Each structure stands twice: as C-alpha cells, then as structure tokens.
N, CA, C and O atoms as CSV, one atom per row, in Angstrom:
chain,resi,resn,atom,element,x,y,z
A,1,MET,N,N,91.656,91.310,97.856
A,1,MET,CA,C,93.294,92.027,97.451
A,1,MET,C,C,93.173,93.185,97.738
A,1,MET,O,O,92.707,93.886,96.840
A,2,PRO,N,N,93.515,93.856,99.029
A,2,PRO,CA,C,92.869,95.211,99.517
A,2,PRO,C,C,94.272,95.933,98.541
A,2,PRO,O,O,95.194,95.331,97.991
A,3,TYR,N,N,93.918,97.816,98.612
A,3,TYR,CA,C,94.546,98.591,98.108
A,3,TYR,C,C,94.343,99.550,99.019
A,3,TYR,O,O,93.256,99.863,99.505
A,4,ILE,N,N,95.745,100.173,99.325
A,4,ILE,CA,C,95.795,101.044,100.691
A,4,ILE,C,C,96.740,102.164,99.980
A,4,ILE,O,O,97.734,101.777,99.365
A,5,THR,N,N,96.489,103.296,100.048
A,5,THR,CA,C,97.139,104.820,99.058
A,5,THR,C,C,97.338,105.309,100.587
A,5,THR,O,O,96.532,104.958,101.448
A,6,VAL,N,N,98.556,106.216,100.917
A,6,VAL,CA,C,98.646,106.842,101.798
A,6,VAL,C,C,99.166,107.771,100.604
A,6,VAL,O,O,99.768,107.469,99.574
A,7,SER,N,N,98.576,109.433,101.263
A,7,SER,CA,C,98.679,110.359,100.969
A,7,SER,C,C,99.136,111.592,101.983
A,7,SER,O,O,98.424,112.055,102.874
A,8,THR,N,N,100.487,112.021,101.649
A,8,THR,CA,C,101.211,113.048,102.404
A,8,THR,C,C,101.849,114.039,101.607
A,8,THR,O,O,101.642,113.917,100.400
A,9,VAL,N,N,102.419,114.789,101.888
A,9,VAL,CA,C,103.518,115.644,101.409
A,9,VAL,C,C,104.897,115.593,101.196
A,9,VAL,O,O,105.814,115.475,102.009
A,10,ARG,N,N,104.907,115.709,99.848
A,10,ARG,CA,C,106.638,115.487,99.784
A,10,ARG,C,C,107.361,115.905,100.426
A,10,ARG,O,O,107.515,117.109,100.220
A,11,GLY,N,N,108.367,115.227,101.707
A,11,GLY,CA,C,109.451,116.062,102.069
A,11,GLY,C,C,109.470,115.417,103.534
A,11,GLY,O,O,110.479,115.318,104.233
A,12,ILE,N,N,108.079,114.963,103.905
A,12,ILE,CA,C,107.943,114.764,105.247
A,12,ILE,C,C,108.603,113.370,105.518
A,12,ILE,O,O,109.344,113.234,106.492
A,13,LEU,N,N,108.377,112.477,104.782
A,13,LEU,CA,C,108.859,111.178,105.271
A,13,LEU,C,C,110.072,110.779,104.456
A,13,LEU,O,O,109.896,110.916,103.245
A,14,ASP,N,N,111.275,110.313,104.821
A,14,ASP,CA,C,112.542,109.572,104.631
A,14,ASP,C,C,112.322,108.397,103.552
A,14,ASP,O,O,111.263,108.111,102.993
A,15,ILE,N,N,113.340,107.903,103.427
A,15,ILE,CA,C,113.339,107.025,102.607
A,15,ILE,C,C,112.980,105.372,103.590
A,15,ILE,O,O,112.499,104.289,103.257
A,16,GLY,N,N,113.388,105.805,104.587
A,16,GLY,CA,C,113.648,104.859,106.040
A,16,GLY,C,C,112.352,104.819,106.362
A,16,GLY,O,O,111.719,103.769,106.470
A,17,GLN,N,N,111.860,106.018,106.542
A,17,GLN,CA,C,110.032,106.007,107.035
A,17,GLN,C,C,109.091,105.221,106.388
A,17,GLN,O,O,108.235,104.466,106.850
A,18,LYS,N,N,109.415,105.549,105.109
A,18,LYS,CA,C,108.688,105.172,103.676
A,18,LYS,C,C,108.544,103.407,103.955
A,18,LYS,O,O,107.456,102.853,104.108
A,19,GLN,N,N,109.566,102.862,103.975
A,19,GLN,CA,C,109.817,101.237,104.065
A,19,GLN,C,C,109.056,100.817,105.198
A,19,GLN,O,O,108.102,100.044,105.120
A,20,ALA,N,N,109.650,101.532,106.661
A,20,ALA,CA,C,108.207,101.219,107.561
A,20,ALA,C,C,107.172,100.987,107.828
A,20,ALA,O,O,106.607,100.179,108.565
A,21,LEU,N,N,106.744,102.186,106.813
A,21,LEU,CA,C,105.536,102.535,106.831
A,21,LEU,C,C,104.658,101.150,105.747
A,21,LEU,O,O,103.735,100.400,106.066
A,22,LEU,N,N,105.266,101.240,104.706
A,22,LEU,CA,C,104.969,100.152,103.773
A,22,LEU,C,C,104.725,98.723,104.363
A,22,LEU,O,O,103.886,97.972,103.867
A,23,GLU,N,N,105.622,98.319,105.626
A,23,GLU,CA,C,105.979,96.991,105.639
A,23,GLU,C,C,104.773,96.899,106.999
A,23,GLU,O,O,104.044,95.950,107.289
A,24,ARG,N,N,104.892,98.250,107.662
A,24,ARG,CA,C,103.653,97.762,108.534
A,24,ARG,C,C,102.005,97.904,108.383
A,24,ARG,O,O,101.145,97.347,109.064
A,25,ILE,N,N,101.834,98.844,107.253
A,25,ILE,CA,C,100.683,98.633,106.833
A,25,ILE,C,C,100.337,97.523,106.217
A,25,ILE,O,O,99.203,97.068,106.369
A,26,THR,N,N,101.426,96.804,105.284
A,26,THR,CA,C,100.970,95.258,104.930
A,26,THR,C,C,100.598,94.533,106.221
A,26,THR,O,O,99.478,94.076,106.448
A,27,ASP,N,N,101.861,94.461,107.215
A,27,ASP,CA,C,101.305,93.434,108.322
A,27,ASP,C,C,99.946,93.711,108.789
A,27,ASP,O,O,99.094,92.826,108.867
A,28,LEU,N,N,99.709,95.099,109.142
A,28,LEU,CA,C,98.614,94.805,109.671
A,28,LEU,C,C,97.604,94.470,108.881
A,28,LEU,O,O,96.582,93.959,109.339
A,29,MET,N,N,97.785,94.737,107.528
A,29,MET,CA,C,96.608,94.173,107.054
A,29,MET,C,C,96.157,92.879,107.099
A,29,MET,O,O,95.002,92.497,107.283
A,30,VAL,N,N,97.714,91.867,106.818
A,30,VAL,CA,C,97.684,90.619,107.033
A,30,VAL,C,C,97.033,90.062,108.098
A,30,VAL,O,O,96.364,89.037,107.960
A,31,GLU,N,N,97.191,90.793,109.459
A,31,GLU,CA,C,96.501,90.694,110.782
A,31,GLU,C,C,95.165,90.520,110.641
A,31,GLU,O,O,94.498,89.513,110.879
A,32,ILE,N,N,94.773,91.752,110.170
A,32,ILE,CA,C,93.371,92.119,110.105
A,32,ILE,C,C,92.437,91.303,108.821
A,32,ILE,O,O,91.465,90.683,109.251
A,33,GLU,N,N,92.563,91.276,107.945
A,33,GLU,CA,C,91.994,91.455,106.792
A,33,GLU,C,C,92.357,89.531,106.618
A,33,GLU,O,O,91.633,88.537,106.568
A,34,GLY,N,N,93.865,89.768,106.572
A,34,GLY,CA,C,94.187,88.027,106.289
A,34,GLY,C,C,93.834,87.339,107.495
A,34,GLY,O,O,93.892,86.129,107.278
A,35,GLN,N,N,93.465,87.612,108.771
A,35,GLN,CA,C,93.751,86.662,109.827
A,35,GLN,C,C,94.484,86.221,110.165
A,35,GLN,O,O,94.414,85.266,110.937
A,36,GLY,N,N,95.918,86.918,109.569
A,36,GLY,CA,C,97.458,86.215,110.125
A,36,GLY,C,C,97.560,85.211,109.341
A,36,GLY,O,O,98.321,84.303,109.677
A,37,ASN,N,N,96.989,85.139,108.379
A,37,ASN,CA,C,97.756,83.671,107.056
A,37,ASN,C,C,98.686,84.412,106.026
A,37,ASN,O,O,98.428,85.034,104.996
A,38,PRO,N,N,99.814,84.133,106.650
A,38,PRO,CA,C,101.467,84.684,105.917
A,38,PRO,C,C,101.021,84.655,104.154
A,38,PRO,O,O,101.133,85.719,103.545
A,39,GLU,N,N,100.562,83.504,103.458
A,39,GLU,CA,C,100.161,84.125,102.166
A,39,GLU,C,C,99.202,85.369,101.620
A,39,GLU,O,O,99.181,85.837,100.481
A,40,PHE,N,N,98.234,85.855,103.042
A,40,PHE,CA,C,97.663,87.325,102.259
A,40,PHE,C,C,98.723,88.069,101.665
A,40,PHE,O,O,98.931,88.704,100.631
A,41,ARG,N,N,99.324,87.742,102.734
A,41,ARG,CA,C,100.588,89.529,102.222
A,41,ARG,C,C,100.984,89.562,100.971
A,41,ARG,O,O,101.635,90.549,100.630
A,42,LYS,N,N,100.663,88.367,99.842
A,42,LYS,CA,C,101.044,88.716,98.804
A,42,LYS,C,C,99.695,89.162,97.599
A,42,LYS,O,O,99.676,89.101,96.370
A,43,SER,N,N,98.615,89.630,98.645
A,43,SER,CA,C,97.867,89.843,97.754
A,43,SER,C,C,97.691,91.485,98.354
A,43,SER,O,O,96.986,92.325,97.795
A,44,VAL,N,N,98.263,91.658,99.250
A,44,VAL,CA,C,98.750,93.393,99.603
A,44,VAL,C,C,99.432,94.575,99.318
A,44,VAL,O,O,100.589,94.835,99.649
A,45,TRP,N,N,98.437,95.484,98.504
A,45,TRP,CA,C,98.943,96.279,97.727
A,45,TRP,C,C,99.148,97.966,98.537
A,45,TRP,O,O,98.117,98.490,98.959
A,46,VAL,N,N,99.797,98.332,98.618
A,46,VAL,CA,C,100.498,99.988,99.487
A,46,VAL,C,C,101.335,100.818,98.748
A,46,VAL,O,O,102.554,100.741,98.592
A,47,LYS,N,N,100.357,101.798,98.218
A,47,LYS,CA,C,101.191,102.723,97.648
A,47,LYS,C,C,100.906,104.287,98.665
A,47,LYS,O,O,99.952,104.544,99.400
A,48,ILE,N,N,102.264,105.211,98.312
A,48,ILE,CA,C,102.950,106.044,99.105
A,48,ILE,C,C,102.405,107.379,98.130
A,48,ILE,O,O,102.958,107.375,97.030
A,49,GLU,N,N,101.487,108.442,98.322
A,49,GLU,CA,C,101.243,109.070,97.256
A,49,GLU,C,C,102.057,110.390,97.615
A,49,GLU,O,O,101.660,110.923,98.651
A,50,GLU,N,N,102.827,110.853,97.147
A,50,GLU,CA,C,103.679,112.278,97.950
A,50,GLU,C,C,103.198,113.527,96.812
A,50,GLU,O,O,103.247,113.367,95.593
A,51,GLY,N,N,102.809,114.571,97.381
A,51,GLY,CA,C,102.217,115.622,96.767
A,51,GLY,C,C,102.920,116.793,97.126
A,51,GLY,O,O,103.194,117.131,98.277
A,52,GLU,N,N,103.250,117.507,95.890
A,52,GLU,CA,C,103.808,118.953,96.010
A,52,GLU,C,C,103.354,119.417,97.243
A,52,GLU,O,O,102.264,118.971,97.602
A,53,PRO,N,N,104.071,120.409,98.169
A,53,PRO,CA,C,103.636,120.959,99.462
A,53,PRO,C,C,102.815,122.235,98.431
A,53,PRO,O,O,101.714,122.328,98.973
A,54,ALA,N,N,102.824,122.807,97.744
A,54,ALA,CA,C,102.225,124.023,97.131
A,54,ALA,C,C,100.689,123.247,96.982
A,54,ALA,O,O,99.658,123.914,96.888
A,55,ASN,N,N,100.690,122.435,96.979
A,55,ASN,CA,C,99.232,121.867,96.626
A,55,ASN,C,C,98.301,121.183,97.853
A,55,ASN,O,O,97.282,120.509,97.698
A,56,TRP,N,N,98.927,121.540,99.063
A,56,TRP,CA,C,98.449,121.218,100.176
A,56,TRP,C,C,98.259,122.529,101.239
A,56,TRP,O,O,98.855,123.595,101.083
A,57,SER,N,N,97.532,122.311,102.095
A,57,SER,CA,C,97.175,123.268,103.315
A,57,SER,C,C,96.689,122.935,104.539
A,57,SER,O,O,95.760,122.147,104.717
A,58,LEU,N,N,97.206,123.433,105.271
A,58,LEU,CA,C,96.375,122.982,106.865
A,58,LEU,C,C,96.484,123.852,107.129
A,58,LEU,O,O,97.487,124.467,106.768
A,59,GLY,N,N,95.142,124.670,108.234
A,59,GLY,CA,C,95.013,125.777,108.679
A,59,GLY,C,C,94.837,126.842,107.658
A,59,GLY,O,O,95.164,127.991,107.955
A,60,GLY,N,N,94.348,126.572,106.474
A,60,GLY,CA,C,95.038,127.945,105.376
A,60,GLY,C,C,96.268,128.100,104.986
A,60,GLY,O,O,96.449,128.984,104.147
A,61,MET,N,N,97.256,127.449,105.377
A,61,MET,CA,C,98.688,127.887,105.231
A,61,MET,C,C,99.173,126.525,104.220
A,61,MET,O,O,99.018,125.310,104.341
A,62,LYS,N,N,99.727,127.251,103.349
A,62,LYS,CA,C,100.613,125.860,102.358
A,62,LYS,C,C,101.897,125.820,103.083
A,62,LYS,O,O,102.223,126.878,103.620
A,63,PRO,N,N,102.631,124.888,103.196
A,63,PRO,CA,C,103.317,124.235,103.843
A,63,PRO,C,C,104.717,124.728,102.917
A,63,PRO,O,O,104.907,123.765,102.175
A,64,THR,N,N,105.456,125.454,102.707
A,64,THR,CA,C,106.773,125.533,101.943
A,64,THR,C,C,108.202,124.440,102.490
A,64,THR,O,O,108.546,124.252,103.657
A,65,ALA,N,N,108.862,123.823,101.184
A,65,ALA,CA,C,109.929,123.153,101.361
A,65,ALA,C,C,110.700,123.715,103.211
A,65,ALA,O,O,111.115,123.172,104.235
A,66,GLU,N,N,110.551,124.693,102.818
A,66,GLU,CA,C,111.741,125.040,104.401
A,66,GLU,C,C,111.270,125.270,105.348
A,66,GLU,O,O,111.911,125.378,106.394
A,67,MET,N,N,109.608,125.457,105.228
A,67,MET,CA,C,109.133,124.905,106.403
A,67,MET,C,C,109.236,123.446,107.338
A,67,MET,O,O,109.273,123.224,108.548
A,68,ILE,N,N,109.266,122.470,105.941
A,68,ILE,CA,C,108.724,121.142,106.263
A,68,ILE,C,C,110.605,120.875,106.480
A,68,ILE,O,O,110.705,120.112,107.440
A,69,ALA,N,N,111.624,121.125,106.096
A,69,ALA,CA,C,112.529,121.119,106.361
A,69,ALA,C,C,113.265,121.608,108.107
A,69,ALA,O,O,114.227,121.138,108.714
A,70,THR,N,N,112.513,122.473,108.387
A,70,THR,CA,C,112.722,123.037,109.333
A,70,THR,C,C,112.215,121.900,110.767
A,70,THR,O,O,112.790,121.342,111.702
A,71,THR,N,N,110.907,121.995,110.267
A,71,THR,CA,C,109.795,120.904,111.399
A,71,THR,C,C,110.757,119.439,111.408
A,71,THR,O,O,111.199,119.197,112.532
A,72,PHE,N,N,111.065,118.645,110.562
A,72,PHE,CA,C,111.356,117.698,110.100
A,72,PHE,C,C,112.747,117.098,110.188
A,72,PHE,O,O,113.146,116.080,110.753
A,73,GLY,N,N,113.458,118.153,109.364
A,73,GLY,CA,C,115.240,118.150,109.081
A,73,GLY,C,C,114.842,117.916,107.225
A,73,GLY,O,O,113.752,117.558,106.778
A,74,PRO,N,N,115.767,118.160,106.635
A,74,PRO,CA,C,115.998,117.900,105.120
A,74,PRO,C,C,116.159,116.223,105.024
A,74,PRO,O,O,116.436,115.325,105.819
A,75,ILE,N,N,115.841,116.315,103.662
A,75,ILE,CA,C,116.174,114.962,103.527
A,75,ILE,C,C,117.269,114.860,102.456
A,75,ILE,O,O,117.171,115.491,101.404
A,76,GLY,N,N,118.234,114.122,102.709
A,76,GLY,CA,C,119.377,114.494,101.931
A,76,GLY,C,C,119.405,113.410,100.187
A,76,GLY,O,O,118.492,112.746,99.697
A,77,HIS,N,N,120.334,113.560,99.850
A,77,HIS,CA,C,120.873,112.845,98.257
A,77,HIS,C,C,120.214,111.596,98.499
A,77,HIS,O,O,119.503,110.958,97.723
A,78,ASP,N,N,120.533,111.341,99.639
A,78,ASP,CA,C,120.677,109.283,99.701
A,78,ASP,C,C,118.779,109.191,99.678
A,78,ASP,O,O,118.131,108.213,99.306
A,79,GLY,N,N,118.249,110.441,100.163
A,79,GLY,CA,C,116.911,109.818,100.595
A,79,GLY,C,C,116.609,109.562,101.775
A,79,GLY,O,O,115.628,108.902,102.115
A,80,ARG,N,N,117.694,110.224,102.746
A,80,ARG,CA,C,117.663,109.582,104.149
A,80,ARG,C,C,117.694,111.504,105.030
A,80,ARG,O,O,118.265,112.549,104.719
A,81,ARG,N,N,117.024,111.221,105.848
A,81,ARG,CA,C,116.612,112.376,106.954
A,81,ARG,C,C,117.833,112.598,107.473
A,81,ARG,O,O,118.526,111.693,107.938
A,82,MET,N,N,118.234,114.014,107.419
A,82,MET,CA,C,119.364,114.417,108.035
A,82,MET,C,C,119.023,115.111,109.065
A,82,MET,O,O,117.883,115.574,109.113
A,83,ALA,N,N,119.956,115.334,110.127
A,83,ALA,CA,C,119.763,116.151,111.443
A,83,ALA,C,C,119.239,117.155,110.927
A,83,ALA,O,O,119.384,117.617,109.795
A,84,LYS,N,N,118.442,117.594,112.019
A,84,LYS,CA,C,118.082,119.248,111.799
A,84,LYS,C,C,118.851,119.997,112.764
A,84,LYS,O,O,119.156,119.755,113.932
A,85,ALA,N,N,119.242,121.576,111.506
A,85,ALA,CA,C,120.033,122.392,111.765
A,85,ALA,C,C,119.897,122.748,113.373
A,85,ALA,O,O,120.636,123.590,113.883
C-alpha cells in the first residue's frame, strides 16, 4: 500500500492542477507497483502538502505570494488559476 506525499509551496498549484497531479500519480503507481491491476488503485494514497511561502527558500530567496502570483498567475476564490495580469 503506497503512501505518496508531494510537498509544494502554497499558491503554485490550482485546484485543477492538484486534481490532475493526484490522478496521474495514482495512475503511475497502478501501472508500476500494481503492474497494471486496476484493483491496486484502491490501495494508493496520495497527499499534497502545501507549505506557506515564508517556510521555503530557493537559492536563498524566500518566495512571496506576490512573486508566485506574478510567475504563475493568481488563484481566484474558486481555487482556479486566473490569467496573469
């Protein structure tokens, strides 16, 4: 029974991207560990952990919500990515 955890910075993935990631990781585990057996899907746990930007660093720089929104586009109240300004 695999347990997969994806750690990322809050604000990078929108709701659709999270759903796609959960589905594709599950599909991959069924294909590889489950050897293609569709029943194995019931045993695959996938979790996305989102950490606050202030708790992350890339190259010594802490990302801000503004930096993330500028790079990836803001996420609206519905959890979906809005077009970059």
